[in-house]
C-alpha positions in Angstrom: 122.6 69.0 89.0 123.7 72.5 89.9 121.4 74.1 92.4 121.4 77.6 93.8 119.7 78.8 97.0 119.1 82.5 97.2 118.7 84.9 100.2 116.9 88.1 99.3 116.5 91.5 101.1 113.1 92.5 99.8 110.9 95.5 100.7 107.2 95.0 101.2 105.3 95.8 97.9 108.3 97.5 96.4 107.8 96.0 93.0 110.8 97.5 91.2 113.2 96.6 93.9 111.9 93.1 94.5 111.7 92.1 90.8 115.2 93.7 90.2 116.7 91.5 92.9 115.0 88.4 91.5 116.2 89.2 88.0 119.8 89.8 89.1 119.7 86.4 90.9 118.3 84.7 87.7 121.0 86.4 85.6 123.6 85.1 88.0 122.2 81.6 87.7 122.3 81.7 83.9 125.9 82.8 83.9 126.9 80.0 86.3 125.0 77.2 84.4 122.6 76.6 87.2 119.5 74.5 86.5 117.5 74.9 89.8 117.1 78.2 91.7 115.2 78.7 94.9 113.8 81.9 96.4 112.2 82.7 99.8 108.4 82.7 100.2 106.4 85.6 98.8 109.5 86.8 97.0 107.5 89.0 94.7 105.7 91.0 97.4 108.1 90.6 100.3 106.8 89.5 103.7 105.3 91.5 106.5 102.0 92.4 108.2 100.2 94.7 105.8 96.6 95.4 104.8 97.8 95.5 101.2 97.5 91.7 101.2 93.7 92.2 101.3 93.6 94.8 98.5 92.4 93.4 95.2 94.6 95.8 93.2 97.7 94.7 94.9 96.8 91.0 94.4 96.1 91.7 90.7 99.4 93.5 90.5 101.3 90.5 92.0 99.8 88.2 89.3 100.7 90.7 86.6 104.3 90.8 87.8 104.4 87.0 88.1 103.4 86.3 84.5 105.6 89.0 83.1 108.5 87.2 84.9 108.0 83.9 83.1 110.0 84.6 80.0 113.0 85.2 82.2 112.8 81.7 83.7 113.5 79.6 80.5 115.8 76.6 81.1 115.3 76.8 84.9 113.4 74.9 87.6 112.3 77.4 90.3 109.5 78.4 92.7 108.1 81.9 92.8 106.0 83.0 95.8 103.0 85.3 95.7 99.6 85.8 97.3 96.7 84.3 95.3 92.9 84.7 95.8 90.6 81.6 95.7 86.9 81.8 96.7 87.4 85.2 98.4 90.3 83.9 100.6 93.9 85.0 100.2 96.5 82.2 100.2 100.2 82.3 100.6 101.2 80.4 97.4 104.3 79.3 95.6 104.3 78.3 92.0 106.6 75.6 90.6 107.9 76.9 87.3 109.7 74.6 84.8 111.3 76.1 81.7 109.3 79.3 82.1 106.0 77.6 82.4 103.8 77.5 85.6 103.1 73.9 86.6 101.0 74.4 89.7 100.5 76.5 92.9 101.4 75.0 96.3 99.6 76.8 99.2 101.0 77.3 102.7 99.4 74.8 105.1 101.1 75.5 108.3 101.5 79.0 109.8 104.3 80.0 112.1 102.6 83.0 113.8 99.1 84.1 114.7 99.6 87.3 112.8 99.5 85.3 109.5 95.9 84.4 110.1 95.0 88.2 109.8 96.0 88.2 106.2 96.0 84.6 104.9 94.0 81.4 105.1 95.8 78.1 105.6 95.2 75.5 103.0 94.0 72.0 104.1 96.5 69.2 103.6 96.0 66.6 100.9 93.5 68.7 98.9 93.8 70.5 95.7 91.5 72.2 93.1 91.8 73.7 89.6 92.1 77.5 89.5 91.9 79.7 86.4 94.5 82.5 86.1 94.9 84.7 83.1 92.8 82.3 80.9 94.8 79.1 81.9 93.9 76.4 84.4 96.4 75.3 87.1 96.4 72.9 90.0 96.1 74.8 93.3 96.4 73.6 96.8 98.5 70.9 98.5 100.4 69.3 95.7 103.3 67.1 94.7 104.8 67.6 91.2 106.4 65.3 88.7 107.8 65.8 85.2 110.3 64.2 82.8 113.7 65.3 84.1 115.6 63.8 81.1 113.5 65.7 78.6 113.9 68.9 80.5 117.7 68.5 80.8 117.9 67.7 77.1 115.8 70.7 76.2 117.9 72.8 78.5 121.1 71.7 76.8 119.6 72.3 73.3 118.1 75.7 74.2 121.4 76.8 75.8 123.3 75.8 72.6 120.7 77.5 70.4 120.8 80.7 72.5 124.6 80.8 72.3 124.5 80.2 68.5 121.9 82.9 68.1 123.9 85.4 70.2 127.0 84.6 68.1 125.0 85.1 64.9 123.6 88.4 66.1 127.0 89.6 67.1 128.4 88.9 63.7 125.6 90.5 61.7 124.9 93.6 63.8 126.3 96.9 62.8 129.0 98.7 64.9 126.5 101.1 66.5 124.3 98.3 67.8 127.3 96.3 69.0 128.6 99.3 70.9 125.2 99.9 72.4 124.9 96.3 73.5 128.4 96.3 75.0 127.6 99.4 76.9 124.4 97.9 78.2 126.1 94.6 79.2 128.8 96.6 81.0 126.1 98.5 82.9 124.3 95.3 83.8 127.5 93.7 85.0 128.4 96.7 87.1 125.0 96.7 88.7 125.1 93.0 89.5 128.7 93.1 90.7 128.7 96.4 92.6 125.1 97.2 93.6 123.9 93.7 94.2 127.2 92.0 94.8 125.9 88.5 94.6 128.1 86.2 96.6 129.3 83.1 94.7 130.2 80.2 97.0 130.5 77.4 94.5 130.9 73.9 95.7 133.3 73.4 92.8 135.7 75.9 94.4 135.7 73.7 97.6 136.7 70.4 96.3 135.7 69.9 92.7 132.4 68.1 92.9 131.4 65.5 90.4 128.9 67.2 88.0 127.1 64.0 87.0 123.4 63.7 87.9 122.3 62.3 91.2 122.0 58.5 90.8 118.7 58.3 92.7 116.8 59.5 89.6 115.8 57.0 87.0 116.5 59.5 84.2 112.8 60.1 83.4 110.3 61.0 86.2 111.4 63.7 88.6 109.4 64.3 91.8 109.3 67.7 93.5 107.6 68.9 96.7 107.2 72.5 97.9 106.9 73.2 101.7 106.3 76.9 102.4 107.4 78.4 105.7 109.4 77.2 108.6 109.2 73.5 109.4 109.2 72.2 113.0 113.0 72.4 113.5 113.0 69.8 116.2 111.0 67.3 114.2 112.9 66.1 111.2 109.9 64.9 109.1 108.9 66.0 105.6 105.1 66.1 106.1 104.2 66.7 102.4 106.4 63.8 101.3 105.1 61.1 103.7 102.8 58.5 102.2 103.5 59.7 98.6 105.8 58.7 95.8 109.5 59.1 96.1 110.7 62.7 96.3 113.8 63.9 94.6 113.8 67.6 95.4 112.1 69.6 98.2 111.8 73.4 97.9 111.5 75.1 101.3 110.8 78.8 100.6 110.6 80.5 104.0 110.7 83.7 106.0 112.5 82.4 109.1 113.0 85.2 111.6 116.2 85.5 113.7 116.3 83.9 117.1 119.3 83.2 119.2 120.6 79.7 118.5 118.1 79.0 115.7 120.7 78.8 112.9 122.1 75.6 114.6 118.6 74.1 114.8 118.1 74.7 111.1 121.4 73.0 110.2 120.7 70.0 112.5 117.2 69.7 111.0 118.6 69.7 107.4 121.1 67.0 108.2 118.6 64.7 109.9 115.7 65.2 107.4 117.9 64.5 104.4 119.4 61.5 106.1 116.0 60.2 106.9 114.2 60.9 103.6 117.0 60.8 101.0 116.2 63.9 98.9 117.8 67.2 98.2 116.4 70.0 100.5 116.7 73.6 99.5 115.9 76.1 102.3 115.6 79.8 101.1 115.3 82.6 103.6 115.2 86.4 103.7 117.9 88.7 104.9 117.3 92.2 106.4 114.9 94.1 108.6 111.3 92.9 107.8 109.2 96.0 107.8 110.6 97.1 111.2 108.9 94.1 112.9 111.3 91.2 112.6 114.8 90.5 111.6 115.8 87.8 109.0 119.4 86.6 109.1 119.6 84.6 105.9 121.4 81.3 106.1 119.8 79.7 103.0 121.2 76.2 102.4 121.3 73.2 100.2 121.4 69.8 102.0 121.6 66.2 100.8 122.5 62.8 102.3 122.7 64.1 105.8 125.1 67.0 105.0 124.7 70.7 104.3 126.4 71.1 100.9 126.5 74.9 101.1 124.9 77.9 102.9 124.7 81.6 102.4 126.3 84.0 104.9 124.1 85.3 107.7 123.6 89.1 108.5 124.8 90.1 105.0 124.5 93.8 104.0 124.1 92.8 100.3 120.5 92.7 98.9 121.2 89.3 97.3 123.2 86.3 98.6 123.5 83.1 96.5 125.2 79.8 97.1 125.5 77.0 94.6 126.1 73.3 95.0 126.4 70.3 92.8 124.2 67.5 94.1 125.2 63.8 94.0 126.5 61.2 96.3 130.1 62.5 96.1 129.3 66.2 96.5 131.6 68.0 99.0 129.9 69.5 102.0 130.5 72.7 103.9 131.6 73.0 107.5 129.5 75.8 108.8 130.9 78.3 111.4 129.0 78.7 114.7 128.4 81.9 116.6 128.1 82.4 120.4 125.1 84.3 121.7 127.4 87.4 122.2 128.6 87.2 118.6 125.0 86.9 117.3 124.0 89.9 119.4 126.9 92.0 117.9 125.7 91.0 114.4 122.0 91.2 114.6 121.5 94.5 116.5 123.5 96.8 114.1 122.4 94.7 111.1 118.7 95.4 111.9 119.4 99.1 112.7 121.3 99.8 109.5 118.9 98.0 107.2 116.0 99.9 108.9 117.9 103.0 108.1 118.3 102.1 104.4 114.7 101.2 104.0 113.3 104.3 105.8 116.0 106.7 104.4 116.3 108.7 107.6 119.5 110.5 108.2 120.9 108.4 111.0 120.3 107.7 114.7 120.2 109.8 117.9 121.1 107.8 121.0 120.7 109.3 124.5 123.8 108.5 126.6 123.8 109.0 130.3 126.5 106.7 131.5 124.5 103.5 131.6 126.3 100.4 130.4 123.3 99.3 128.3 123.3 102.6 126.3 127.1 102.3 125.9 126.8 98.8 124.5 124.3 100.0 121.9 126.7 102.8 120.8 129.6 100.4 120.5 127.6 97.7 118.7 126.4 100.4 116.2 130.0 101.3 115.5 130.8 97.7 114.9 127.9 97.4 112.5 129.2 100.3 110.4 132.5 98.5 110.3 130.9 95.2 109.2 128.9 97.0 106.5 132.0 99.0 105.3 134.1 95.9 105.1 131.5 93.8 103.2 130.2 96.4 100.8 133.4 98.4 100.3 133.5 102.2 100.5 131.9 102.9 97.1 128.9 100.7 97.7 128.6 101.8 101.3 128.4 105.4 100.3 125.9 104.6 97.5 123.7 102.5 99.9 123.6 105.3 102.5 123.8 108.2 100.1 120.7 109.8 101.7 122.7 110.7 104.8 124.2 114.1 104.7 128.0 114.3 104.1 128.3 110.5 104.0 130.1 110.8 100.6 133.0 112.5 102.4 133.6 109.5 104.6 137.0 107.9 103.9 136.9 105.3 106.8 134.3 103.5 108.9 135.0 106.0 111.7 134.1 108.9 109.4 130.8 107.1 108.6 130.0 106.5 112.2 130.2 110.3 112.9 127.6 111.0 110.2 125.3 108.1 111.2 125.3 108.2 115.0 124.7 111.2 117.2 125.1 110.6 121.0 123.5 113.1 123.3 124.6 113.5 127.0 122.3 115.6 129.1 124.3 117.0 132.1 122.3 117.6 135.3 124.7 118.7 138.1 128.4 118.5 139.1 127.9 115.0 140.5 127.5 113.8 136.9 130.9 115.1 135.8 132.5 111.6 136.2 129.8 110.0 134.1 130.0 112.8 131.5 133.8 112.3 131.1 133.3 108.6 130.6 130.6 109.1 128.0 132.8 111.7 126.2 135.8 109.3 126.1 133.7 106.4 124.7 132.0 108.5 122.0 135.4 109.9 121.0 136.8 106.4 120.7 133.9 105.0 118.5 133.9 108.2 116.4 130.2 109.2 116.8 129.1 112.8 117.0 128.9 114.0 120.6 126.4 116.6 121.9 126.3 117.8 125.5 123.7 120.0 127.0 123.0 121.3 130.5 119.5 120.8 131.7 119.9 121.9 135.3 118.2 125.2 134.7 115.1 123.5 133.3 115.0 121.0 136.2 115.4 123.8 138.8 112.5 125.7 137.1 110.2 122.7 137.4 111.3 122.1 141.0 110.5 125.7 141.9 107.0 125.5 140.2 106.2 122.2 141.9 107.4 123.4 145.3 105.5 126.6 145.2 102.3 124.8 144.1 102.5 122.0 146.7 104.0 124.0 149.5 106.6 121.3 149.9 110.3 121.7 149.2 111.8 119.1 146.8 115.2 117.9 148.2 117.4 115.1 147.1 117.2 113.6 150.6 113.4 113.5 150.8 112.3 113.4 147.2 115.0 111.4 145.4 112.5 109.2 143.5 110.4 112.1 142.4 113.5 114.1 141.2 114.8 111.0 139.3 111.5 110.9 137.4 111.7 114.6 136.8 115.1 114.2 135.1 113.7 111.6 132.7 110.7 113.8 132.0 113.0 116.7 131.0 115.4 114.6 129.0 112.8 113.1 126.7 111.6 116.3 124.9 115.2 117.5 124.5 116.4 114.4 122.8 113.3 114.3 120.6 113.9 117.8 119.5 117.5 117.1 118.6 116.4 114.1 116.5 113.7 116.1 114.8 116.1 119.0 114.0 118.7 116.5 112.6 116.1 114.5 110.7 117.3 111.3 112.5 115.6 108.4 114.1 115.5 108.3 117.9 116.8 105.1 119.4 114.3 104.4 122.2 114.9 101.2 124.2 117.3 100.3 121.5 116.8 96.7 122.4 113.6 95.1 123.7 113.2 92.6 126.5 109.7 91.3 125.9 108.2 88.8 123.4 106.0 91.2 121.5 106.6 92.5 118.0 107.3 96.2 118.2 105.7 98.2 115.4 108.7 100.3 114.4 107.2 102.2 111.4 105.1 104.3 113.8 106.2 107.7 115.0 105.8 109.2 118.4 103.0 111.6 119.1 105.5 114.3 118.3 106.1 112.8 114.8 109.7 111.9 115.7 110.6 108.5 114.1 111.7 106.1 116.7 113.2 102.6 116.5 113.8 99.6 118.7 115.4 96.4 117.5 112.8 93.7 117.3 114.9 90.9 118.8 113.6 88.9 121.7 115.7 88.0 124.7 118.0 91.1 124.8 118.3 92.8 128.2 120.9 94.7 130.2 122.6 91.6 131.4 123.2 90.3 127.9 124.4 93.7 126.7 126.9 93.8 129.6 128.1 90.3 128.8 128.5 91.4 125.2 130.8 94.2 126.1 132.8 92.0 128.4 133.1 89.4 125.6 134.4 92.1 123.2 137.0 93.1 125.8 138.2 89.6 126.3 137.9 88.0 122.9 137.6 90.9 120.4 135.7 90.5 117.1 137.0 89.9 113.6 136.3 92.5 110.9 137.9 91.6 107.7 141.4 90.5 108.6 141.6 92.6 111.7 140.8 91.6 115.3 139.2 94.4 117.3 139.0 94.3 121.1 138.0 97.8 122.1 140.3 98.2 125.1 138.7 101.5 126.1 135.6 99.5 127.3 137.6 98.2 130.2 137.1 101.5 132.0 133.3 101.2 132.2 133.1 98.1 134.3 
């Protein structure tokens, strides 16, 4: 059986974008003879914390989109996630669809965060009801599914043959004009899939020639499927929905698993142990991208079986869709997955989150205040590396199209040119004692290619000092009032950098990384209506940023076929 796991970069309640991504993945599955395709949870709406999940018109819209999608799912086994209302409660549901027909709706029974309780109700385990949707009755709740696999596979083969014959017949009988129109449309669709979506094919066939026969654990008739929505307990390799029930052949695990340092290794270890213990095929499907400015999803969808991960999608991808296909069976080859150090993950996740936030908000870039601190320098360097990663993965044409809302980005011929348009670094000079820091900042910005702005704020500070001294009757000197003057400098710098960001139409990077365990709401603006952003990644502090720069100096980082070490960073330590 050929199975594909899909990572999607969806946008909350952006119906056109979300459905387009799903359709492109489905089209890819058809062209690669895939029988099973797995998407992340709530793939129609996207995930996030939004009051729209409580609005009836949005819930009705998701059902409309869901049922309109059914004709596109012929000859496939898949799970489509959407919110569904039952008895005035909203449930996070996933519908098993076989050959374009909804079979039943599994509801999420275990929440991974307290915020989910604000929008959804967890379903009680081992309970289901009948629900009527669009005039049809379906099972709804905590379910296990079964159907005749042999009959489905036979129908799939016949339908594919009939579709091919019908297409050949249509091609032979249509007139030249229609044929030309069809060819033009096919070319447009292929270009869109290949260039704009750039679905990544990592076929198991290409890595060892897997045996394409069906898995021998099925008896050729009854096929058992279980759906588990959301993250499992990564440290506890148990399949709770499968325990105490009939034998399970396939477990769909649609999820929205946020990035955490070291979590990817836990996912893989879980997949190996749970498939070894329970002897079924496990498909984990995750999001990629910046989730509504609140969390970061790193992808890493995988297919696992018999204690091995057969294949996994790349993490931190700048494509909207990533797919990976594997052929299941006892002789299927498995994939040796690369591991990342904490420093490597930091270098990937911070710019990945920043640039995806930029794409989804369509602001014209970032403004970063630089005053000589190593933490600020690290963010500037990591942003430069992120642009290089995106340029290498997308290619110039797709990069320019993705970030076409940024002024003059179409003129960029290299990653360094793109950095100049995306990142503006502002150095606010105070007095001659800061000349050394100023030169260091200028040199670093020149090396990474960002736009550099330098302003002198001494006159403003002196004015405030004079006003405060006259009012208080106390002279403010560096010797006696150092702490007060240090605060004054920061008070003066803040409105200057906000004004620059507002004039340029860019997002201000404020505390570009965060140190606490709270979810920063990044879609909000400051009281001055200047958009601000901080990367929602826990565990990032000045110590880790310093370690990251030192790691780059010592080891470098691979971008494409090139190893970059950034030797200019040695001067800042």
